[in-house]
N, C-alpha and C positions, 0 to 999 in steps of 0.2 A: 637728449631730445634730438630729433631730426627735423629740420626745416628745409623745404624746397624753395628755391628762389629762382624765378624766371622773369624774362623781360622780352619786349619787342616781338609779340606774337604776329602782329600785322595781318590779321585776317586769314592766317594759314591754319585752318581747322585741322587738317591732316597732321601737321607737325604738333599742334597742341594736344591732340588726342594721344599721339605716340608718347609725348612727354608725360602726360597724366598717367598713362599706364605704367611708365617707368617709375614715376613718383610713388605709385601704389606698391610696386614691387620692392621699393627701397624702404617702405614703412614710414614715410614722412608723416608727421603729425600735424603739420601746419604748412601752408603754402603762401608765399609772398610773390606778388606780381608787380614789377616795376614799370608798368605802363606800356603805351603804344599797342593797343588791343586790336584795332580793326582795320586801319587804312593800309592800302597797297597790297592786299592779298586777294585770293580768289573768293573768300567767303566772309566778308565783314559782318554781315548781319547774323549769320549762323554761328560765328565765333562768339559774339556777345550772348546769343541764346544759350550756347553751351556753358559759358562761364556763369551765367545767371542760374542755370540748373545745378551746376556743380557746387556753387556757393551755398545752396540750400542744405547740402549734405556734408560739406567739408569746411574746415577752418581756413578760409581764404581771405587774404587782404590784398586789395588791388588799388594802386595809385594811378594818377592820371599822367600820361606821357605827353610829349609835345604834339604828336599827330592827333591824339585824342582832343587836345585843346584846339588844334587847327579845325577839326570837324565842327566844333561848336562856334568858332569865332571868325573863321575866314569868310570874307565877302567876295572873294574872287579878284580883288584888286591887288596888283603887285606891291602896292605901298601900304597895305593894311597891316603888315607885320605878321600875318598868319598864313598868307598864301605863298607856297614854295616858289622860288624863282625858277626851279627846274620844271620844264613843261610836263614831263612824264608824271612827276609827283603831284603837280597841280591838277592834272587830269584825274589821277587816282583819288585825290581829295574831293573833287567835284562828284565823282562817281559815288564815293562813300556818303557824302552829304545827301545825295539823291535817293539812295536805296535804304538808308537807315531810318527807321520809323521814329516818331517822337519819343516813344518810351525808351528806345535804345539810346537816343541822344541824351535823354534824361539820365540814364545809367552813367554815361560818360561824364555828364555835368556834375554828378554827385561824387565822383571820385576825388579824393583829396590829393593835393600836389605832393605830399610826402607823408611818411608814417614813421613814428618812433615807438619802440616797444622794448621792454626788458625781458630777457629770456635766460634763465639759469645764470644769473649774475653778469650777463652780457647785455649791454645796451645796443640796440640795432636801429639804424636809420635807413629807411628806404627813400630813394629819390629816383628820378628818371635820368636826367643828364648829370647834374651835380647838385650839391646843397645850395648853390647860388642860383642856377637857372635850369629849366627842364630841357634846354637845347645846348647845354655846354658839354663838351666832350671830355671824358676821362678815357684815354686810349692807351694802348701798349706803347712802351718806350717814351712816355712823356717825361720831361725833366722833373725831378723830385721837388725842386723849389717851386715849380709851377703848381704841382699837385698840393703842396703844403699850403699855398695861398688859397686854393680852391676850398680846402676843408678847414681853413682857419676859423676858429670859434665853434666848431662842431663838438658837442660834448659826448656824443655816442662813441662807443669803442669800435663798432663794425659798421661800415657804410656800404650799402649795396646800391648799384646803379645799373644802367643799360645804355641805350641811345646810340652808341657807336657800333653795336652789333659785333663787337670784338671782345672776347673774354680776357680778363687780366686780373691779377691780384697784386696789391702793393702793401707793404708794411712800413709805416712811418711812426716810429716810436711805439706808443701804446695804441695806435690806431691802425686798423686794417681796412683798406678800400678794395672792394670786389666788384668788377664789372661782370655781370652774369652772362654776357653775350646775347644771343638772339635765338628764340625758338623758331620764328617764322621766316626770317630773312638774314641768315648768317652771312657775315662778311669776313670769314676766317679761312677762306680757301678750301673748306670742306662743307658739304651741304647738309650734314647731320644737324638736327636741332640741338641746341646747347642750353643747359641750365646748371644750377648749382645745388648741391646738398650741403647744408651747414649742420655739423654735428656739435652739440653742446654737451659738456660733461660736468657742469658745475664748477665753482671756484674760479670762474672767468676763463676756463679752458675751452677751446673749440678747435675743430678742423674743418677745412673746406675741400670739397671734392667736385671738380667740374665733370659733368656727365654729358656725353655726346650720344644722341639717340637717333638711330637710322629710321627713315620712313620713306615712303614712295614720293620723293620730291619731284620726279618727272611727271607723275600723275597730277600733283598739285600745280606744277608749272603749266601743264596742258590746260587745266581748268582756268588758270589765271590768264593765259594767252587769248582765251575766247571771250573775255569780258569786253563789253561794248564801250571802250574808251581808248583814245589814242595813247600809245605807249604801253599797253597791257602786254604786248609781246616782248618788249624790252624788259619789263619787270620779270616776266617768266624766264628769260635767258639769265638774268641776274640771279634768280633763285637756283637754277641749275649749276651755275658757275660759283655760287657763294661769293659774290663780289659786289663791291660798292661802285664799280665802274659801269656807267651807262653805255650800252652798245650803240654804235653808230646806226 
């Protein structure tokens, strides 16, 4: 069986469409999405509309990411626990809250924080940040003892996450941890959209293939730069450079 796993779309509809076309070409039978659907991209509302439509015809499981939760719970106060301290992201959040209709916010509200499923003798867990918190990083080159603590007590064999926007795979004994990277805001020094194909073959055997999908990221960045909130141009430049560094 082939399962596509993607994360961190962040309102980048162009990247999402390119990835979905690639998923179709790969013959994936199921799609897992590890959250962060709408915020900080050019088309938050349109991205949700697209996913709602696709979910009617495809086997798609979507969980809630930390920015999805922010949209629902942030009050705009710096001490509310949900408003980003970074001014650019705080403005992107306010914009998403303003333009998303009640039914789209309801869609985000109904997303589960995690998902567990057994596929061909493999137990799979989807989280956004980590099994402990939706905003905890699982990143490249992290100490193995630190990662072991993060997944302590997890029963599933394969753990998929996102949040850092940086793809990586770790093997810890009988467990495998895979960060699927980012579809809509990659921070891996290349602007292509990133996702994962999981191949299962029964008897607990599987393979993981990271796929990098080109799309017109400059066109997406141009649309993003024109949005009416402070910092939109900064987000656009970050999209082009595929970086987590906010420009001055």
